[in-house]
Each structure stands twice: as C-alpha cells, then as structure tokens.
C-alpha positions in Angstrom: -1.6 -4.2 1.7 2.0 -3.0 1.3 0.7 0.5 0.7 -1.5 0.4 3.8 1.4 -0.8 5.9 3.6 2.0 4.5 0.9 4.6 5.2 0.6 3.3 8.8 4.4 3.6 9.2 4.2 7.2 7.9 1.4 8.1 10.3 3.4 6.6 13.2 6.4 8.7 12.2 4.3 11.8 12.1 2.9 11.1 15.5 6.4 10.6 16.9 7.5 14.0 15.5 4.4 15.7 17.0 5.2 14.1 20.4 8.8 15.3 20.1 7.7 18.8 19.4 5.4 18.7 22.4 8.2 17.4 24.6 10.5 20.3 23.4 7.8 22.8 24.2 7.3 21.2 27.6 11.1 21.3 28.2 11.1 25.1 27.3 8.4 25.6 29.9 10.3 23.6 32.4 13.4 25.7 31.8 11.4 28.9 32.4 9.8 27.5 35.5 13.2 26.5 37.0 14.2 30.2 36.8 11.2 31.2 38.9 11.4 31.3 42.7 10.6 28.1 44.6 7.0 27.6 45.4 4.5 24.7 45.7 2.8 25.9 42.5 6.2 25.8 40.7 6.8 22.3 42.0 3.4 21.1 40.9 3.9 22.5 37.4 7.4 21.0 37.1 6.1 17.6 38.1 3.1 17.9 35.8 5.4 18.7 32.8 7.8 15.9 33.7 4.9 13.5 33.9 3.6 14.7 30.5 7.0 14.2 28.9 7.4 10.8 30.5 4.0 9.8 29.0 4.9 11.2 25.6 8.3 9.4 25.7 6.6 6.1 26.6 4.1 6.6 23.7 7.0 7.3 21.3 8.8 4.1 22.4 5.6 2.2 21.6 5.2 4.0 18.3 8.8 3.4 17.2 8.6 -0.3 18.3 5.5 -0.7 16.2 7.2 1.0 13.2 10.1 -1.3 13.5 7.9 -4.3 13.7 6.0 -3.2 10.5 9.3 -2.5 8.7 10.7 -5.9 9.7 7.4 -7.6 8.6 7.6 -5.8 5.2 11.2 -6.9 4.7 10.7 -10.4 5.9 7.5 -11.0 3.8 8.1 -8.8 0.8 7.6 -11.7 -1.6 4.3 -12.6 0.0 3.2 -9.0 0.0 3.9 -8.7 -3.7 1.9 -11.9 -4.3 -1.0 -10.6 -2.2 -0.9 -7.3 -4.0 -1.1 -9.0 -7.3 -3.9 -11.3 -6.2 -5.8 -8.3 -4.8 -5.4 -6.4 -8.0 -6.4 -9.3 -10.2 -9.5 -9.9 -8.1 -10.4 -6.2 -7.9 -9.9 -5.2 -11.5 -12.3 -7.7 -13.1 -15.0 -6.5 -10.7 -14.4 -2.9 -11.9 -14.5 -4.0 -15.6 -18.2 -3.4 -15.7 -17.6 0.3 -15.1 -14.8 0.7 -17.6 -15.1 1.1 -21.4 -13.2 -1.1 -23.9 -10.4 1.4 -24.3 -9.7 1.6 -20.5 -9.8 -2.2 -20.3 -7.4 -2.4 -23.3 -5.0 0.1 -21.7 -5.1 -1.8 -18.3 -4.4 -5.1 -20.2 -1.4 -3.8 -22.1 0.0 -2.1 -19.0 -0.2 -5.5 -17.2 -2.7 -4.3 -14.6 -5.3 -6.7 -15.9 -4.0 -10.1 -17.0 -5.5 -11.5 -20.2 -6.7 -14.9 -19.0 -9.9 -16.8 -18.7 -11.2 -14.4 -16.0 -10.5 -11.3 -18.2 -13.8 -9.4 -18.9 -13.1 -9.4 -22.7 -11.5 -12.8 -22.9 -14.2 -14.2 -25.2 -14.6 -10.9 -27.2 -13.1 -11.7 -30.6 -12.7 -8.0 -31.6 -10.9 -7.2 -28.4 -8.7 -10.3 -28.7 -7.7 -9.4 -32.3 -6.9 -5.8 -31.3 -4.8 -7.0 -28.4 -3.0 -9.5 -30.6 -2.4 -6.8 -33.3 -1.0 -4.5 -30.6 1.5 -7.1 -29.3 2.5 -8.1 -32.8 3.1 -4.4 -33.6 5.5 -4.0 -30.7 7.1 -7.4 -31.6 6.0 -9.0 -28.3 5.7 -12.4 -30.0 5.9 -14.3 -26.7 2.7 -12.5 -25.6 1.0 -13.4 -28.9 1.9 -17.0 -28.5 0.7 -17.0 -24.9 -2.6 -15.4 -25.9 -3.1 -17.9 -28.7 -2.3 -20.7 -26.4 -4.8 -19.5 -23.8 -7.4 -19.0 -26.4 -6.8 -22.5 -27.8 -7.0 -24.1 -24.3 -10.1 -22.0 -23.5 -11.9 -23.2 -26.6 -10.9 -26.8 -26.0 -12.1 -26.8 -22.5 -15.2 -24.9 -23.6 -16.0 -27.6 -26.1 -15.6 -30.3 -23.5 -18.3 -28.9 -21.3 
C-alpha cells in the first residue's frame, strides 16, 4: 500500500509540473499578444489564456493539497502501513508458493520475505526444515534455530492433539 501511495504522489507531482509548463507556455503567448495592437480578437485570446491558466492553477492547488494529505497520511500511519505491508506480503507469498520451486522458497525464507511458520508452504517438509536449520546453524543464527525448533515442537504437539 505504501508503494501505491508513493506512486500516486509521484504521479500527482508529474501532473503539477506538466500544468506549470502549460501555464508558462500560456504566459509566453499572453506576453506576445500584449505586444499586438488592441482588438476584440486579442481581448478574446487574452481572456481565454487567463481562464486556462486560472483553471490549471486551481487544478494544481487541488493536486498539491492531495499530495500533502497523502504525505501526512503516510507520516501519521507509517507503523500501520508497515504492518499492512507485512500482512499483505505474508498472505500473498504463500499463495505464490505453488508456482515457486524449493530453491526459490528457500531463498525467500532466508531473506525474510516468507516467514517460517505453520502457514509456510514447506513447514511440514522434513528435508526443507533440515536444510533451513543447517543454513541458520552455519551462519550462527542460533536464535533462529531455536525459534524453528520451538515452532516445530508446538506444531507437532498441536498436530497430535487433533
């Protein structure tokens, strides 16, 4: 969600820049028209350009206001956004696991993109478990090893109770 909000902010900024470029072009045209002799056509074109610039400025005010609201939202709710992102990733990745091979799942697990818990696609795979345990032991991440063994122990206890 955070990435989508940031992408929206970037698009809003781009639109503001485009509007400013158009306003500058209109202003150049206005300056040229002001050098022409007075006529009803000139007055019409000047009013038309002023109206266009006024519309673009009003749009920019709205776009900038929206940007500020989104930035403030992200700042105010950064912890919640982080949690939502983690929840989104954890629910999305197990669904994808059917399309990934064991090595990809292993890499995602050691990178922390896929948590090793009861919902993990290879949680009950003894070979995968041992490979993961060996990896964490080799990098001396003993707290990870203990956590995995604890999860496995709780999983087998609850599995036996069913």
